C-alpha positions in Angstrom: -44.9 9.4 50.3 -44.1 6.5 52.6 -42.5 4.5 49.8 -40.4 7.5 48.8 -39.4 8.1 52.4 -38.5 4.5 52.9 -36.4 4.6 49.7 -34.6 7.8 50.9 -33.9 6.3 54.3 -32.5 3.2 52.6 -30.2 5.3 50.4 -29.0 7.4 53.4 -28.3 4.2 55.4 -26.4 2.8 52.5 -24.4 6.0 52.1 -23.6 5.9 55.9 -22.5 2.3 55.6 -20.2 3.1 52.7 -18.8 6.1 54.7 -18.1 3.8 57.7 -16.4 1.3 55.4 -14.2 4.0 54.0 -13.2 5.1 57.5 -12.0 1.7 58.6 -8.2 1.9 58.3 -5.5 -0.6 58.9 -3.8 -0.2 62.3 -4.1 3.5 62.4 -2.6 4.0 59.0 -4.2 5.5 55.9 -4.5 2.1 54.3 -8.1 0.6 54.1 -8.5 -2.6 56.0 -10.1 -4.1 52.9 -6.8 -4.3 51.0 -5.6 -7.1 53.3 -8.3 -9.4 51.8 -7.4 -8.3 48.3 -3.7 -8.9 48.7 -4.2 -12.3 50.3 -6.7 -13.2 47.5 -4.1 -12.2 44.9 -1.3 -14.2 46.5 -3.5 -17.4 46.7 -4.8 -16.9 43.1 -1.3 -16.5 41.7 -0.1 -19.5 43.7 -3.0 -21.4 42.2 -2.4 -20.3 38.6 1.4 -20.6 38.5 1.5 -23.8 40.5 -0.9 -25.5 38.1 1.0 -24.1 35.1 4.4 -25.1 36.4 3.7 -28.8 36.0 1.4 -28.5 33.0 3.9 -29.3 30.2 5.2 -32.5 32.0 1.6 -33.5 32.6 0.9 -33.4 28.9 4.1 -35.3 28.2 4.1 -38.0 30.9 0.4 -38.4 31.8 -1.5 -37.7 28.6 1.5 -39.1 26.6 1.5 -36.3 24.0 4.7 -35.5 22.1 6.8 -32.5 22.9 5.5 -30.4 20.0 1.8 -31.0 20.8 2.5 -30.4 24.5 4.1 -27.1 23.7 1.3 -26.1 21.4 -1.5 -26.8 23.9 0.5 -25.1 26.7 0.8 -21.9 24.7 -2.8 -22.1 23.4 -3.9 -22.2 27.0 -1.5 -19.3 27.9 -2.8 -17.3 25.0 -6.4 -17.8 26.0 -5.6 -16.6 29.5 -4.6 -13.3 27.9 -7.5 -13.0 25.5 -10.2 -13.4 28.2 -9.3 -10.3 30.2 -11.1 -8.3 27.5 -14.3 -10.2 28.3 -13.7 -9.8 32.1 -13.2 -6.0 31.7 -16.4 -5.7 29.5 -18.5 -7.7 32.1 -17.2 -5.6 35.0 -17.4 -2.2 33.5 -20.7 -2.6 31.6 -22.8 -5.1 33.6 -21.8 -6.6 37.0 -19.2 -4.3 38.4 -15.7 -5.4 39.6 -16.8 -7.1 42.9 -19.5 -9.4 41.4 -17.3 -10.2 38.4 -14.5 -11.3 40.7 -16.9 -13.5 42.7 -18.6 -15.1 39.8 -15.5 -15.8 37.6 -13.6 -17.0 40.7 -16.3 -19.7 41.0 -15.7 -20.6 37.4 -12.0 -20.7 38.2 -12.5 -23.1 41.1 -14.7 -25.4 39.0 -12.0 -25.4 36.3 -9.3 -26.4 38.9 -11.5 -29.2 40.3 -12.3 -30.6 36.9 -8.6 -30.4 36.0 -7.7 -32.3 39.2 -10.3 -35.0 38.6 -8.9 -35.5 35.1 -5.5 -36.3 36.6 -6.9 -39.2 38.5 -5.9 -42.4 36.6 -8.9 -44.4 37.9 -11.4 -41.9 36.5 -12.2 -43.1 33.0 -9.8 -43.8 30.1 -7.4 -41.6 28.3 -10.1 -39.9 26.3 -11.9 -38.9 29.5 -8.7 -37.6 31.0 -8.0 -35.4 27.9 -11.6 -34.2 27.8 -11.6 -33.2 31.5 -8.2 -31.6 31.2 -9.2 -29.5 28.3 -12.5 -28.5 29.7 -10.8 -27.6 33.0 -8.2 -25.5 31.3 -10.8 -23.6 29.4 -12.7 -22.8 32.6 -9.4 -21.8 34.3 -8.5 -19.5 31.3 -11.9 -17.7 31.6 -11.5 -17.5 35.3 -8.0 -16.2 35.6 -8.3 -14.0 32.6 -11.7 -12.6 33.5 -10.6 -11.5 37.0 -7.1 -10.3 35.9 -8.2 -6.7 34.9 -10.5 -6.4 37.9 -8.6 -7.3 41.1 -5.8 -4.7 40.9 -8.3 -2.0 39.8 -10.7 -3.0 42.6 -7.8 -2.6 45.1 -7.1 0.8 43.7 -10.8 1.7 44.2 -10.5 1.3 47.9 -8.4 4.4 48.3 -9.6 8.0 48.4 -8.1 10.5 46.0 -6.2 12.2 48.8 -4.4 8.9 49.5 -2.6 8.6 46.2 0.8 7.8 47.7 -0.7 5.0 49.7 -2.4 3.7 46.6 1.0 3.6 44.8 2.5 1.7 47.7 -0.4 -0.7 47.6 0.3 -1.6 44.0 3.9 -2.3 44.9 2.7 -4.7 47.7 0.2 -6.2 45.2 3.0 -6.8 42.7 5.1 -8.4 45.4 2.2 -10.7 46.3 2.0 -11.9 42.7 5.7 -12.8 42.6 5.6 -14.4 46.1 2.8 -16.6 45.0 4.6 -17.5 41.8 7.9 -18.2 43.5 6.4 -20.5 46.2 4.1 -22.4 43.8 6.8 -23.1 41.3 8.9 -24.6 44.1 6.1 -26.6 45.9 3.9 -28.1 43.2 6.8 -29.9 41.3 7.7 -31.4 44.7 4.1 -32.6 45.1 4.2 -34.0 41.6 7.5 -35.9 41.8 8.2 -36.7 45.4 4.7 -37.8 46.3 3.6 -41.1 44.7 -0.1 -41.9 44.1 -1.8 -44.3 41.8 1.6 -45.9 41.0 3.3 -42.8 39.6 3.8 -39.1 39.8 0.9 -37.5 41.7 -0.5 -35.0 39.3 -3.9 -35.2 41.0 -2.3 -33.7 44.2 -0.1 -31.2 42.2 -3.3 -29.9 40.6 -5.4 -30.4 43.8 -3.4 -28.1 46.0 -3.6 -25.1 43.6 -7.4 -25.8 43.5 -7.5 -25.6 47.3 -5.6 -22.3 47.2 -8.1 -20.9 44.7 -10.9 -21.9 47.1 -9.1 -20.1 49.9 -8.7 -17.1 47.6 -12.4 -17.0 46.9 -13.3 -17.4 50.6 -10.9 -14.7 51.7 -12.3 -12.3 49.1 -15.9 -12.9 50.2 -14.9 -12.6 53.8 -14.0 -8.9 53.2 -17.1 -8.1 51.3 -18.5 -5.9 54.1 -15.4 -3.7 54.0 -15.1 -3.0 50.3 -15.8 0.3 48.6 -17.7 -0.6 45.5 -18.1 1.6 42.5 -21.1 0.9 40.2 -20.4 0.0 36.5 -19.8 3.2 34.5 -19.5 1.8 31.0 -16.6 0.2 29.2 -14.3 2.8 27.6 -12.8 0.0 25.4 -16.2 -0.6 23.9 -16.7 3.1 23.3 -13.3 3.3 21.6 -14.2 0.4 19.4 -17.5 1.9 18.5 -15.9 5.3 17.7 -13.3 3.6 15.4 -16.0 1.5 13.7 -18.2 4.6 13.1 -15.2 6.5 11.7 -14.3 3.7 9.3 -17.9 3.3 8.2 -18.3 7.0 7.5 -15.0 7.2 5.6 -16.0 4.2 3.5 -19.4 5.6 2.6 -18.2 9.2 2.1 -19.3 11.0 -1.1 -17.3 13.4 -3.2 -19.2 16.3 -1.8 -18.1 15.6 1.8 -15.3 17.8 3.1 -11.8 16.3 3.5 -10.6 15.2 6.9 -7.0 15.6 8.1 -7.2 12.2 10.0 -9.5 9.3 9.3 -10.8 9.4 12.9 -12.2 12.9 12.3 -15.0 11.2 10.3 -16.5 10.3 13.7 -16.9 14.0 14.8 -20.6 14.1 14.0 -21.4 11.5 16.7 -18.4 11.6 19.1 -16.7 14.5 20.9 -13.5 15.9 19.7 -11.9 15.2 23.0 -12.6 11.4 22.7 -11.4 11.4 19.1 -8.2 13.2 20.1 -7.6 10.8 23.0 -8.1 7.8 20.7 -5.5 9.3 18.3 -3.0 9.4 21.2 -3.8 5.8 22.2 -3.5 4.5 18.6 0.0 6.1 18.4 1.0 3.9 21.3 -0.8 0.8 20.0 1.1 1.0 16.7 4.3 0.6 18.7 2.7 -2.6 20.2 2.7 -4.4 16.9 6.2 -5.8 17.2 5.9 -6.6 20.9 4.4 -10.1 20.7 7.7 -11.6 19.6 9.2 -10.8 22.9 6.4 -12.7 24.7 6.9 -15.6 22.3 10.3 -16.1 23.7 9.5 -15.2 27.3 6.7 -17.6 27.8 8.7 -20.6 26.6 10.2 -20.9 30.1 7.3 -23.1 31.0 7.5 -25.2 27.9 10.6 -25.6 25.8 13.0 -24.6 28.6 11.3 -27.1 31.0 11.7 -29.8 28.3 15.3 -28.9 27.9 15.8 -29.2 31.7 14.5 -32.8 31.6 17.6 -33.8 29.5 20.1 -32.2 31.9 21.8 -33.3 35.1 19.6 -32.0 38.0 21.7 -33.1 41.0 23.4 -30.4 43.1 25.9 -32.3 45.2 25.0 -35.8 46.5 21.7 -34.9 48.2 19.8 -32.0 46.6 18.0 -32.6 43.4 16.0 -29.9 41.6 13.0 -30.8 39.5 13.0 -29.7 35.8 9.7 -27.7 36.3 11.2 -26.0 39.4 13.7 -24.0 37.3 10.9 -21.6 36.4 11.1 -20.2 40.0 14.3 -18.5 39.0 12.4 -15.9 37.0 10.2 -14.9 40.0 13.2 -14.9 42.4 15.3 -12.9 40.0 12.5 -10.4 39.4 12.4 -9.6 43.2 16.2 -9.1 43.1 16.5 -7.2 39.8 13.8 -4.6 40.2 15.5 -2.7 43.0 19.0 -3.3 41.5 17.9 -1.7 38.2 16.0 1.1 39.9 18.6 2.0 42.5 21.9 1.1 40.9 21.9 0.4 37.1 19.6 3.2 35.9 21.2 5.9 38.1 24.7 4.8 36.9 23.6 5.0 33.3 22.1 8.5 34.0 25.3 9.6 35.7 27.2 8.7 32.6 24.9 11.1 30.7 23.4 8.4 28.5 19.9 9.3 27.5 18.1 6.0 27.9 14.5 6.7 27.1 11.7 4.1 27.9 11.6 2.9 24.3 15.3 2.4 24.3 15.0 0.4 27.5 12.4 -1.8 25.8 14.7 -2.4 22.8 17.6 -3.4 25.1 15.2 -5.7 26.9 14.5 -7.4 23.5 18.2 -7.8 22.9 18.6 -9.5 26.4 15.8 -11.9 25.5 17.4 -12.7 22.2 20.7 -13.3 24.0 18.9 -15.6 26.4 17.8 -17.8 23.5 21.3 -17.7 22.1 22.5 -19.1 25.5 19.7 -21.7 25.3 20.9 -22.7 21.8 24.5 -23.3 23.1 23.1 -25.4 26.0 20.9 -27.4 23.6 23.8 -28.1 21.3 25.6 -29.8 24.2 22.5 -31.5 25.6 21.8 -33.3 22.4 25.2 -35.0 22.4 23.9 -37.6 24.9 20.8 -38.3 22.8 20.8 -41.3 20.5 19.5 -40.2 17.1 16.7 -42.4 15.7 17.6 -44.4 12.6 16.5 -42.9 9.4 14.2 -44.6 6.9 15.7 -47.8 5.4 18.0 -48.3 8.3 18.0 -49.5 11.9 20.3 -49.4 15.0 22.0 -52.4 16.5 24.2 -53.2 19.5 25.5 -56.6 20.7 25.6 -58.1 24.2 28.1 -60.9 24.4 27.0 -63.4 27.1 29.4 -66.1 25.8 32.4 -66.6 28.1 35.0 -65.4 25.6 35.6 -63.1 22.7 33.3 -63.5 19.7 33.3 -62.0 16.2 30.0 -60.9 14.6 29.6 -60.5 10.9 26.6 -59.4 8.9 27.2 -60.0 5.2 27.5 -56.8 3.2 28.3 -54.7 6.3 31.4 -54.2 8.4 29.7 -53.0 11.6 31.8 -55.0 14.1 35.4 -55.3 12.8 36.9 -56.2 16.2 36.0 -59.1 18.4 33.5 -58.4 21.2 34.7 -59.3 24.7 32.5 -61.1 27.2 30.0 -58.7 29.0 31.4 -55.7 27.2 29.2 -52.5 27.5 28.5 -51.7 23.9 30.2 -48.3 23.1 27.4 -47.1 20.9 24.6 -48.2 18.5 25.7 -49.1 15.0 23.6 -48.1 12.0 22.5 -51.1 10.0 21.4 -50.5 6.4 18.3 -52.4 5.4 17.3 -50.7 2.1 13.7 -51.7 2.8 11.0 -51.2 5.4 11.9 -54.6 6.9 14.5 -57.3 6.0 15.6 -60.7 7.3 19.4 -60.8 7.7 21.8 -63.6 8.2 24.2 -63.1 11.2 27.5 -65.1 11.4 29.0 -65.5 14.9 32.5 -67.0 15.4 33.6 -68.3 18.8 36.7 -70.5 19.4 37.1 -70.8 15.6 33.6 -72.3 15.4 31.0 -70.5 13.3 27.3 -70.3 14.0 24.6 -68.6 12.0 21.2 -67.2 12.8 18.6 -65.3 10.9 16.8 -62.3 12.4 14.1 -59.9 11.1 14.8 -56.2 11.3 12.5 -53.2 10.7 13.5 -49.7 9.7 13.7 -46.8 12.2 14.0 -49.1 15.2 16.8 -49.9 17.6 17.8 -53.5 18.6 20.0 -55.4 21.0 21.4 -58.6 19.8 22.0 -61.0 22.7 24.3 -63.9 22.1 24.1 -67.0 24.4 26.2 -70.1 24.5 24.3 -73.4 24.4 25.3 -77.0 23.8 24.2 -76.7 20.2 26.3 -73.6 19.7 25.7 -69.8 19.8 22.1 -68.8 20.1 20.8 -65.3 19.0 18.1 -63.3 20.7 16.9 -60.0 19.2 15.3 -57.5 21.5 13.8 -54.2 20.5 15.2 -51.2 22.5 13.7 -47.9 23.6 16.3 -45.3 23.0 14.3 -42.1 23.9 15.2 -40.4 27.1 12.5 -40.5 29.8 10.2 -37.5 29.7 10.7 -36.5 33.3 14.5 -36.9 33.2 14.7 -40.0 35.4 16.7 -43.1 34.3 15.2 -46.1 32.4 16.1 -49.6 33.6 15.6 -53.1 32.4 17.1 -56.5 33.5 18.4 -59.4 31.5 18.2 -62.7 33.4 20.6 -65.3 32.2 19.5 -67.9 34.8 16.9 -70.7 34.5 14.7 -69.3 37.3 12.6 -66.1 37.2 13.7 -63.3 39.6 11.9 -60.4 41.3 13.8 -57.2 41.9 12.7 -54.0 43.8 14.5 -50.8 42.8 13.2 -48.0 44.9 9.4 -48.2 44.6 9.5 -50.1 41.3 9.3 -53.9 41.2 10.7 -55.8 38.2 9.6 -59.4 37.3 12.4 -60.9 35.1 11.5 -64.2 33.4 14.1 -66.9 33.1 16.6 -66.3 30.3 14.7 -63.3 29.2 14.5 -59.5 29.4 12.2 -57.4 31.6 10.2 -54.4 30.6 11.9 -51.0 30.4 10.7 -49.0 33.4 11.4 -45.6 34.9 13.1 -45.4 38.3 14.2 -42.5 40.4 17.7 -41.2 40.0 20.0 -42.2 42.8 22.4 -44.7 44.3 21.1 -48.2 44.7 23.6 -50.3 46.8 21.1 -52.8 48.1 18.4 -53.7 45.5 16.0 -56.3 46.9 16.2 -59.7 45.1 14.1 -62.8 45.4 13.7 -66.0 43.4 10.6 -68.1 43.3 12.2 -70.7 45.5 14.3 -68.6 47.8 15.5 -65.1 48.6 18.7 -64.0 47.0 21.3 -61.5 48.2 20.8 -57.8 47.6 22.4 -56.3 44.5 24.6 -53.2 44.1 23.6 -51.3 41.0 25.5 -48.2 41.9 24.4 -44.8 40.5 21.5 -44.7 38.1 21.8 -41.2 36.7 19.6 -38.7 34.9 18.6 -39.4 31.4 20.4 -42.8 31.0 19.0 -46.1 29.9 20.5 -49.1 31.5 20.4 -52.9 30.8 21.5 -54.9 33.9 22.6 -58.4 33.0 22.2 -60.9 35.9 24.8 -63.7 36.0 25.6 -66.2 38.6 29.1 -66.3 40.2 30.0 -68.4 43.2 26.3 -69.2 43.8 25.3 -65.5 43.9 23.6 -63.1 41.4 26.0 -60.6 40.1 24.7 -57.5 38.2 26.6 -56.2 35.1 25.4 -52.7 34.3 25.3 -51.6 30.6 24.6 -48.0 29.6 22.4 -48.1 26.4 21.8 -44.4 26.4 24.4 -42.0 27.9 23.4 -40.1 31.1 22.8 -36.4 30.9 26.2 -34.8 31.4 25.2 -31.1 31.0 24.4 -29.7 34.5 21.1 -27.8 34.9 23.0 -24.9 36.3 24.0 -24.0 32.7 20.4 -22.8 32.4 20.9 -20.1 34.9 22.5 -17.6 32.4 19.5 -17.8 30.1 17.2 -17.2 33.0 19.3 -14.2 34.2 19.2 -12.7 30.6 15.5 -13.3 30.1 14.6 -11.8 33.5 16.8 -8.8 32.9 15.0 -8.4 29.6 11.7 -8.6 31.3 12.6 -5.9 33.8 13.7 -3.5 31.0 10.9 -4.5 28.6 7.8 -5.3 30.6 7.9 -2.9 33.5 9.2 -0.1 31.4 6.7 -0.8 28.7 3.8 -0.5 31.1 5.1 2.7 32.5 5.7 4.2 29.1 2.2 3.2 27.9 0.5 4.7 31.0 2.5 7.9 30.6 1.5 8.4 27.0 -2.3 8.1 27.3 -5.0 10.1 29.0 -6.2 8.8 32.4 -9.5 7.4 31.1 -7.7 5.5 28.3 -5.3 3.5 30.5 -7.6 0.5 30.5 -7.5 0.5 26.6 -3.7 0.3 26.7 -3.9 -2.4 29.4 -6.1 -4.5 27.0 -3.7 -3.8 24.1 -0.7 -4.9 26.3 -2.4 -8.2 27.3 -3.2 -8.9 23.7 0.5 -8.7 22.8 1.1 -11.5 25.3 -1.7 -13.5 23.8 -0.4 -13.1 20.3 3.1 -14.0 21.4 1.8 -17.4 22.6 0.0 -17.9 19.3 3.4 -17.4 17.5 4.9 -20.2 19.6 1.9 -22.4 18.9 2.4 -22.0 15.1 6.1 -22.5 15.2 5.9 -25.6 17.5 3.3 -27.3 15.3 4.4 -26.1 11.9 8.2 -25.6 11.7 9.3 -29.1 12.6 12.9 -27.9 13.4 15.5 -29.4 15.7 15.2 -27.7 19.1 18.5 -25.8 18.8 17.5 -24.5 15.4 14.1 -23.4 16.8 15.8 -21.5 19.6 18.1 -19.8 17.1 15.2 -19.0 14.9 13.4 -17.2 17.8 16.5 -15.3 18.7 17.0 -14.1 15.1 13.3 -13.2 14.7 13.4 -11.1 17.9 16.6 -9.3 16.8 14.9 -8.5 13.5 11.8 -7.2 15.3 14.0 -5.2 17.7 15.5 -3.4 14.7 12.0 -2.6 13.4 10.9 -1.5 16.8 14.0 0.8 17.2 13.2 2.5 13.9 9.6 3.1 15.0 10.8 4.4 18.4 13.2 6.8 16.7 10.3 8.5 14.9 8.0 8.5 18.0 7.4 11.9 19.6 6.7 11.7 23.4 3.6 13.6 24.6 2.3 14.7 27.9 -1.3 13.6 28.3 -1.6 15.9 31.4 -1.5 18.8 29.0 -4.6 17.6 27.3 -7.0 19.2 29.8 -5.1 22.5 29.3 -5.3 22.3 25.6 -9.0 21.5 25.6 -9.6 24.3 28.1 -7.9 26.8 25.8 -9.7 25.3 22.8 -13.1 25.5 24.5 -12.5 29.1 25.6 -11.5 30.0 22.1 -14.6 28.2 20.7 -16.8 30.0 23.3 -15.3 33.4 22.2 -15.9 32.5 18.6 -19.4 31.4 19.5 -20.0 34.7 21.3 -18.7 36.7 18.4 -20.8 34.8 15.9 -23.8 35.2 18.2 -23.2 38.9 18.5 -22.7 39.2 14.8 -25.9 37.3 14.1 -27.8 39.5 16.5 -26.4 42.7 14.8 -27.5 41.4 11.4 -30.9 40.6 12.7 -31.2 44.1 14.3 -30.1 45.7 11.1 -32.7 43.8 9.1 -35.4 44.7 11.7 -34.4 48.4 11.5 -34.6 48.4 7.8 -38.0 46.8 7.9 -39.2 49.4 10.3 -38.1 52.3 8.1 -39.9 50.7 5.2 
């Protein structure tokens, strides 16, 4: 008795505690105080996720030194995993731990992933293999963390409200959505600044750019735990998604094993009737009708999620300067999506949709989604046009059997250069002329030694040089007492991966020189070329210069612009070093503002597609099936990223052709989706209870009639037996 009494008192005390928690409201309103902790937690978590993801593609490219296709593929593999793991999180929360514990435990996994990822970005920790291993392990943990808590946090926030506070709950979800976009907006502005403007370990500070999001995730976890005494916690009640899968599996198994004596079923799901209720089966049928419409949707997400990969890579090859002072980072352009979402949602809801309705145009949810697909396709059409202009400043690598060649004339006078069998330089080359372009030199072999004839002041000189296919070279011509001397230097013609200019120096003097350009120091040997190094874009009117024996006067290099590769030739005039700047690779001349139209179009498409799609899905399914549709919706995002992964690694197309391919595929999918939408019949799930009430009453009447009939038959039989 005492144990039972103690247990009863404990349960009563727990109930009173929960009741007290439920009565704690925010500043006299009907909002529970606990939602403050949930909203702050979501803001910090989204800052953490989007901040880390904003710099991820450039991290792969510039730190791990992967190529663009591999960087894109791994980026989208990670994004896809982040949208597969919510199924696991929902299963754990609904069937085992409950939402509160699931959020706590998976947030710890999330934090560990961020820490591992940040450690992997420290150059002094191991070699490149260690960096790759830590980065991949950290990303997997982050994917399980963010994906696992994704279906729990919003639902846990909704659990804090009583049923009579439905309007407050709806406003909470609006605030919750705003916190997501606020975290996304701020993080995509701040973390690229931490990456590029803060220097650590001799380069971009990825360790800090990943470390700050890790710290924000720690804050998110601490804030969430701090509110634990205020939360209303519902125990796990089973996972409806698991039940749906079991029902479908049972129906398929029964249908596969049916015999010829079994009665026919009007729908294949009806084979589950012997184990599952008719109501559940009918609800699953309604859900499947919506899920069939989901089949074409991954293609939209395949385009949408390339903002952080292909569009960011496109931005690195554009001019990012606004005026003379403000420079935007290529990975900061993603913040336009979050900013435009905050602007477009009220504009569409309060202006565009009412105007369309006023014009008596019946724009159903499915039609809105189709229009959203068209906007996304147009966005990639705009990206294609931008890309066609961007690539004009790119030097195409030499094909097999050929190489590229340019000539620097350091001889004080015009010279003529002839390579037997080729007429690459028909005109004389002036002294210190900036070569207009690279010329293509046929080799007809993987490598070949060529004889080069140089004529200066009617005197001919010859030199032999070895060339290899698919490479670029600069031929430097010096004047010596013995005649013209040739020096062949291999060039790096690829634009820098972060958009900054590349710089090298050619020292014509007999003494080595040290030069400091910004935070980069160049050591240039005598009569030789320095290494090619990346410097920050900007004006350099006073570059520090020092010889081994003395300090030389500062040099004016002028503007070193985005995407260009420069060779600065140092000569001596009147006892001073004079720089002569040559532009090997043309600077980016397409301004990054030309990306704004594609961001406007893709965001308009998101508003019409994503928000409308969720509203449509929720309106077409019973209340207890909404989590199933949420899982299906997240899977469309996951499979969309898988599509990009396959195309990036398998197609091997030029970038503008790839953009055009995606635009064409989405337009084709839009046509298919529009046909499916045309034949779709809208339903009202709220009528389901009424239908089942009528059906149950009808079945009860039939049961009563059958029971009465059975009793009458039994009475008749009994009466006949008595007479006998």
